C-alpha positions as CSV (number, residue, x, y, z in Angstrom):
1,M,9.8,-2.3,4.2
2,L,7.5,-0.2,2.0
3,I,5.1,2.2,3.7
4,F,2.6,4.5,2.0
5,V,2.1,7.8,3.7
6,N,-0.5,10.2,2.3
7,N,-0.2,8.3,-1.0
8,K,3.6,8.7,-1.1
9,A,5.8,5.5,-1.2
10,I,8.6,5.3,1.4
11,S,11.1,2.5,1.4
12,I,13.1,1.5,4.5
13,T,16.0,-0.8,3.8
14,D,19.4,-1.7,5.2
15,N,22.6,-0.7,3.4
16,T,23.4,-4.1,2.0
17,H,20.7,-3.5,-0.7
18,F,22.7,-0.7,-2.4
19,V,25.7,-0.4,-4.7
20,K,28.4,2.3,-4.2
21,D,27.2,4.3,-7.2
22,Y,24.1,5.9,-5.8
23,S,23.9,8.4,-8.7
24,K,22.5,5.7,-10.9
25,N,19.5,5.0,-8.6
26,F,18.7,8.4,-7.1
27,D,18.3,12.0,-8.1
28,F,19.4,13.2,-4.7
29,V,21.4,11.6,-1.8
30,Y,21.4,13.1,1.7
31,D,23.2,12.0,4.9
32,V,21.7,12.9,8.2
33,K,25.1,12.7,9.8
34,T,26.4,15.7,7.9
35,E,23.4,17.8,6.8
36,I,20.0,19.0,8.0
37,I,17.2,17.8,5.7
38,E,14.2,20.0,5.0
39,F,11.4,17.6,4.3
40,K,9.3,20.2,2.5
41,N,12.1,20.7,-0.1
42,L,12.5,17.1,-1.1
43,S,12.0,16.3,-4.8
44,G,12.5,13.5,-7.2
45,N,13.8,10.1,-6.3
46,V,15.6,10.5,-2.9
47,L,17.9,8.5,-0.7
48,V,18.5,9.5,2.9
49,K,21.5,7.7,4.5
50,N,22.3,6.8,8.1
51,T,18.8,7.3,9.4
52,N,17.4,6.1,12.7
53,F,13.8,5.4,13.8
54,N,13.2,9.0,15.0
55,N,14.3,10.5,11.7
56,I,11.8,8.3,9.8
57,L,8.9,8.7,12.2
58,N,9.4,12.5,12.1
59,F,9.1,12.4,8.3
60,I,6.0,10.2,8.5
61,K,4.3,12.6,10.8
62,F,5.2,15.5,8.6
63,A,4.1,13.8,5.4
64,Q,0.8,12.7,6.9
65,T,-0.4,16.2,6.8
66,N,2.1,18.0,4.6
67,K,2.5,15.9,1.4
68,P,5.7,16.9,-0.4
69,Q,4.3,17.6,-3.8
70,N,7.6,17.2,-5.8
71,L,8.8,14.1,-4.0
72,G,8.8,10.9,-6.1
73,H,10.0,7.9,-4.1
74,L,11.8,8.3,-0.8
75,T,14.3,5.7,0.5
76,F,15.6,5.6,4.1
77,E,18.8,3.6,4.6
78,V,18.9,2.0,8.1
79,K,21.4,-0.3,9.7
80,N,18.8,-3.1,10.3
81,E,15.5,-3.2,8.4
82,E,14.0,-6.0,10.5
83,L,14.7,-4.1,13.7
84,F,13.0,-1.0,12.3
85,K,10.0,-3.0,11.3
86,L,9.7,-4.5,14.8
87,K,10.1,-1.1,16.4
88,I,7.5,0.7,14.3
89,K,5.0,-2.1,14.9
90,D,5.7,-1.7,18.6
91,K,5.4,2.1,18.7
92,L,2.3,2.5,16.6
93,Q,-1.0,0.8,16.8
94,V,-1.2,-1.8,14.0
95,I,-4.6,-2.3,12.3
96,K,-4.7,-5.6,10.5
97,A,-6.7,-6.0,7.3
98,A,-6.8,-8.1,4.2
99,G,-8.1,-8.0,0.6
100,G,-8.0,-9.5,-2.8
101,V,-7.3,-9.2,-6.5
102,V,-10.3,-11.1,-8.0
103,E,-10.0,-12.5,-11.5
104,N,-13.2,-13.7,-13.3
105,H,-13.5,-16.4,-16.0
106,E,-12.6,-13.9,-18.7
107,G,-9.4,-12.8,-17.0
108,K,-10.8,-9.4,-15.9
109,I,-10.1,-7.9,-12.5
110,L,-12.8,-6.7,-10.1
111,M,-12.3,-3.0,-9.3
112,M,-14.6,-0.9,-7.1
113,K,-15.1,2.8,-6.8
114,R,-15.1,4.1,-3.2
115,L,-15.4,7.8,-2.4
116,G,-14.6,8.7,-6.0
117,F,-11.4,6.6,-6.3
118,W,-10.9,3.2,-7.8
119,D,-9.8,0.6,-5.3
120,L,-9.6,-3.1,-4.5
121,P,-11.9,-4.8,-2.0
122,K,-10.4,-5.1,1.5
123,G,-11.3,-4.6,5.1
124,K,-10.3,-4.9,8.7
125,A,-9.9,-8.3,10.4
126,D,-12.2,-9.4,13.1
127,P,-10.6,-10.4,16.4
128,N,-8.5,-13.6,16.1
129,E,-9.5,-13.9,12.4
130,K,-6.9,-15.4,10.0
131,S,-5.9,-13.0,7.2
132,K,-7.0,-15.4,4.4
133,K,-10.5,-15.6,6.0
134,T,-10.6,-11.8,6.4
135,A,-9.8,-11.3,2.7
136,E,-12.5,-13.8,1.6
137,R,-15.1,-12.3,3.9
138,E,-14.4,-8.7,3.0
139,V,-14.5,-9.3,-0.8
140,E,-17.8,-11.2,-0.5
141,E,-19.3,-8.5,1.9
142,E,-18.2,-5.5,-0.1
143,C,-18.9,-6.9,-3.6
144,G,-21.5,-9.6,-3.2
145,V,-19.4,-12.2,-5.1
146,T,-18.1,-15.6,-4.0
147,V,-14.5,-16.4,-4.5
148,T,-11.7,-19.0,-4.1
149,V,-8.7,-17.6,-2.2
150,N,-5.4,-18.6,-3.6
151,D,-1.8,-17.5,-2.8
152,K,-0.8,-14.4,-1.0
153,I,0.4,-11.6,-3.3
154,C,2.0,-9.2,-0.9
155,T,1.6,-7.1,2.2
156,T,1.2,-3.3,2.1
157,W,1.6,-0.9,5.0
158,H,0.1,2.6,5.2
159,T,-0.3,5.2,7.9
160,Y,-3.3,7.3,8.8
161,M,-4.8,9.3,11.7
162,L,-7.3,7.5,13.9
163,K,-8.9,9.6,16.7
164,G,-6.0,12.0,16.6
165,K,-3.3,9.3,16.7
166,L,-1.0,8.0,14.0
167,V,-1.7,4.3,13.2
168,L,-0.1,1.8,10.9
169,K,-2.4,-0.4,8.7
170,Q,-1.1,-3.8,7.6
171,T,-3.0,-5.3,4.6
172,K,-2.4,-8.7,3.3
173,W,-3.4,-9.2,-0.3
174,Y,-4.5,-12.5,-1.9
175,A,-5.0,-13.7,-5.5
176,M,-8.6,-14.9,-5.9
177,K,-10.7,-16.6,-8.6
178,L,-14.3,-15.9,-9.0
179,I,-16.9,-18.6,-8.3
180,S,-20.0,-16.5,-8.9
181,D,-21.0,-12.9,-9.4
182,K,-24.7,-13.4,-9.9
183,N,-25.4,-11.4,-6.7
184,M,-22.8,-8.8,-7.3
185,K,-23.6,-5.4,-5.9
186,P,-21.7,-2.6,-4.1
187,Q,-21.9,-2.4,-0.3
188,I,-23.4,1.1,0.0
189,E,-22.9,1.4,3.7
190,E,-19.1,1.1,3.1
191,N,-19.3,4.0,0.6
192,I,-18.8,1.7,-2.4
193,E,-20.3,3.5,-5.4
194,E,-19.6,1.1,-8.3
195,L,-18.2,-2.3,-9.1
196,R,-16.7,-3.1,-12.5
197,W,-14.9,-6.0,-14.2
198,M,-11.9,-4.5,-16.0
199,D,-9.4,-5.7,-18.5
200,T,-5.7,-4.6,-18.4
201,N,-6.2,-1.5,-20.4
202,E,-9.3,-0.4,-18.3
203,V,-7.3,-1.0,-15.1
204,E,-4.5,1.2,-16.3
205,V,-7.0,4.0,-16.9
206,A,-8.6,3.5,-13.5
207,L,-5.2,3.7,-11.8
208,Q,-5.0,7.3,-12.9
209,N,-7.7,7.9,-10.3
210,S,-6.6,5.5,-7.6
211,Y,-3.9,5.1,-5.0
212,N,-0.2,4.2,-5.3
213,S,-0.7,1.3,-3.0
214,I,-3.3,-0.2,-5.3
215,A,-1.0,0.2,-8.3
216,Y,1.7,-1.6,-6.3
217,V,-0.6,-4.5,-5.4
218,L,-1.6,-5.0,-9.0
219,K,2.0,-4.8,-10.2
220,K,2.9,-7.5,-7.7
221,S,-0.1,-9.7,-8.7
222,E,0.6,-12.4,-11.3
223,L,-2.9,-11.6,-12.6
224,S,-1.9,-8.2,-13.8
225,M,0.3,-7.2,-16.7
226,L,0.6,-3.6,-15.5
227,V,3.8,-1.6,-16.0
């Protein structure tokens, strides 16, 4: 499971995913059974072994307001990844959302600028709404384009504070093909400032002023040739 916390990527995985030689994959390896970990001092690509739910939740709460500036990618090793996923979804309120990577007839990707950052169209699901329908509706509402929704790309998770409480947002992403953009315009009431069709090089530049979760989605998408 990959969770984005304050724009930092955190992986939670069970120990069957790793080889014995950790040094090839991580800059630092810690074990909560034998040492005390100072979250603020973490740097580089880090593995934390033998973690439990509380260890990870404590880090998420810390990182939500105190982003470790020198930390690259943090991996928590747990006994059972699926059990952790069920537990965090049970303990935190889950906000369901969906969005899309829209490709036009020239092979360009639709990017939108919201609150000064380049993003992809997405939004919260209505009650009992299927994720594919949410993705289509949100893209059309936010961007004024009509699309065909194709296969699911991936699911992202990120945490944020809502009315003083930590919540978990689940966003399902779909590959989409443009039908028409003749009525394309940004949804101002959703703080969308600009819409732009971008080729691969332009997207790479835009990602310098974007979010790690968006870069992850585009990397996963078959429509993108990014890193």
